[in-house]
C-alpha positions, -999 to 999 in steps of 0.1 A, spaced: 437 486 -628 406 475 -647 371 485 -638 363 450 -626 394 450 -603 385 484 -590 349 472 -582 363 441 -564 386 463 -542 357 486 -534 334 457 -524 362 443 -503 368 476 -485 331 480 -479 328 445 -465 357 451 -442 341 484 -430 308 468 -424 324 440 -405 342 465 -383 310 485 -377 291 453 -367 320 442 -344 321 477 -328 283 477 -324 284 443 -308 311 454 -284 292 485 -275 260 465 -270 278 442 -247 294 471 -228 260 488 -225 245 456 -213 273 453 -187 267 489 -176 230 482 -171 236 450 -154 262 466 -131 238 495 -124 209 472 -114 233 451 -93 247 482 -75 211 495 -69 204 462 -52 235 465 -31 227 501 -21 191 489 -12 206 463 11 228 489 28 198 512 31 178 485 50 205 484 76 210 522 76 173 529 82 170 505 111 200 519 129 191 555 121 156 552 137 171 536 168 184 564 191 206 540 211 241 554 207 256 519 206 251 489 183 250 459 206 260 424 195 224 414 195 214 443 173 242 436 149 233 400 146 196 408 139 207 432 112 231 408 95 262 428 107 293 407 115 316 424 140 351 409 141 383 418 159 409 438 140 443 429 155 467 456 145 501 445 131 525 462 155 556 446 138 563 428 106 534 419 83 504 396 81 526 370 64 546 362 94 520 365 122 489 345 129 456 363 129 422 348 134 406 374 111 426 388 83 413 420 66 411 417 29 411 452 16 436 474 35 471 460 38 491 481 63 526 494 54 552 469 68 572 483 97 604 478 77 591 500 49 579 527 73 613 528 91 629 537 57 608 569 57 622 590 86 609 625 92 632 652 76 645 670 107 661 696 85 630 707 66 620 741 79 583 736 74 584 702 91 603 714 121 577 743 125 548 718 123 564 695 149 570 724 172 534 735 169 522 700 176 544 698 207 530 731 220 495 720 213 499 688 233 517 705 262 486 727 265 463 697 263 481 678 289 481 707 313 443 708 312 440 737 288 419 718 263 390 696 272 354 689 264 333 687 233 353 676 203 386 690 215 404 659 226 392 639 195 402 668 173 437 668 188 443 632 179 427 638 145 450 667 137 480 647 149 473 620 124 465 644 95 496 665 101 520 635 103 504 617 73 497 646 49 520 675 59 552 664 75 580 659 50 600 626 51 634 619 36 635 583 23 667 565 30 690 568 0 671 597 -15 676 634 -18 639 642 -23 613 648 4 578 631 4 549 631 28 537 597 38 505 605 19 524 611 -13 546 581 -8 516 558 -3 495 571 -32 465 584 -13 448 617 -23 436 640 5 401 656 6 394 685 28 373 677 58 336 684 61 333 687 99 296 678 101 278 649 86 244 664 93 224 671 62 247 652 39 229 634 10 242 599 18 237 602 56 199 605 53 175 576 56 153 564 27 117 573 22 99 607 18 89 610 55 118 612 79 114 622 116 128 655 128 133 644 163 167 653 177 169 620 195 171 604 161 189 630 139 215 643 164 250 633 156 279 636 181 304 631 153 323 651 127 344 643 97 381 649 100 403 646 69 397 618 44 415 602 16 407 583 -16 427 565 -44 423 566 -82 392 553 -99 405 518 -100 402 516 -62 369 524 -44 387 522 -11 384 552 12 400 562 46 382 587 68 389 602 102 359 606 126 359 629 156 335 620 184 324 641 213 318 611 235 339 591 260 358 561 246 336 530 244 346 495 236 314 488 218 305 498 182 290 533 180 258 540 161 275 569 144 304 547 132 281 523 115 259 550 99 290 567 86 304 535 72 272 528 53 268 564 42 303 564 27 297 530 10 265 545 -6 285 575 -18 313 554 -33 289 530 -50 269 559 -65 300 573 -82 298 572 -120 336 567 -122 334 535 -101 307 517 -121 326 485 -124 329 481 -86 305 463 -64 324 466 -31 334 499 -15 359 491 14 359 517 41 386 524 67 376 546 97 401 561 121 378 568 150 390 595 175 372 599 209 376 618 241 404 610 265 427 611 234 418 576 224 414 561 189 407 529 171 406 516 135 376 501 118 376 484 84 344 475 67 330 459 35 295 448 23 293 416 3 266 391 -3 241 411 17 263 411 48 281 441 64 314 430 80 331 454 104 366 448 118 371 468 150 405 472 167 410 479 204 412 515 217 446 530 217 456 559 239 475 590 227 472 610 259 508 612 269 540 618 249 552 583 255 519 568 242 520 591 212 556 580 203 547 544 207 513 543 190 513 570 163 536 551 139 513 520 141 483 541 131 502 559 103 511 525 88 473 519 84 468 554 69 494 544 43 478 510 38 479 495 3 443 490 -12 440 453 -21 412 428 -27 388 421 -55 361 448 -56 348 445 -92 321 426 -110 332 394 -128 
């Protein structure tokens, strides 16, 4: 190779390297701009959530009335639970967009493994616990809500199931792809459950929470969805509880503040709300375009063995819901 040819090749290689560097720089600059744009957009979203949070936090009324919700820009809609089939073959006035419950047919293919020693032990313990509860041995405080909470957690995360046609055991949690986080029984003092501003009242009428976290579950970083059990020490109430709304907003703030979820602008939350008298309901919520939308189911009872057999599978299908919907920036 002549000296001239060698110089030509060198110039060509340098030009190619420079072009690659420029292209990489432009791509990084665009990515940095997107990150900054998303960051500012998320800050605006969180600010909108905080406006609602502060107004509810400083109102000691334990319930959020329809009038209060309307004034705050909260849309409360009915969540009709799918007892059979799927959304595709049933009519619903309001169809949730972010949590698709496991179809009944799929759930029926995951029967409990009656031969697993650990599972039979858990089921026996649950039966004994509920026998004691029904006889009046457990009551007051969080006890009844905790009983329903533990029932759900055990059947979803601990009890082994034997899929039809398989020789391997799975829990419903493992099968559905959710990841369990250990409960933090109190929400008091948590970073995302505090109002904004440097001066916050210390009055118990404002800061007292009659609610605790049960178990909660998240997905991978491609899904900001989260499912949480709440335990209430209050009688069942058809209206929306103040603590439910504050918890929903607090969880959204937490998810939208996560560095691993920077590309997301919506953090869908599903709450399994357990109350006294062994009753529970499901809430699903999202915050878009400055409006908080909360879907609220009716209250379902788990007080008797018959009610538990009939209603637990319905709730478990929502625990195993598939995270769906568009949550990212475009």
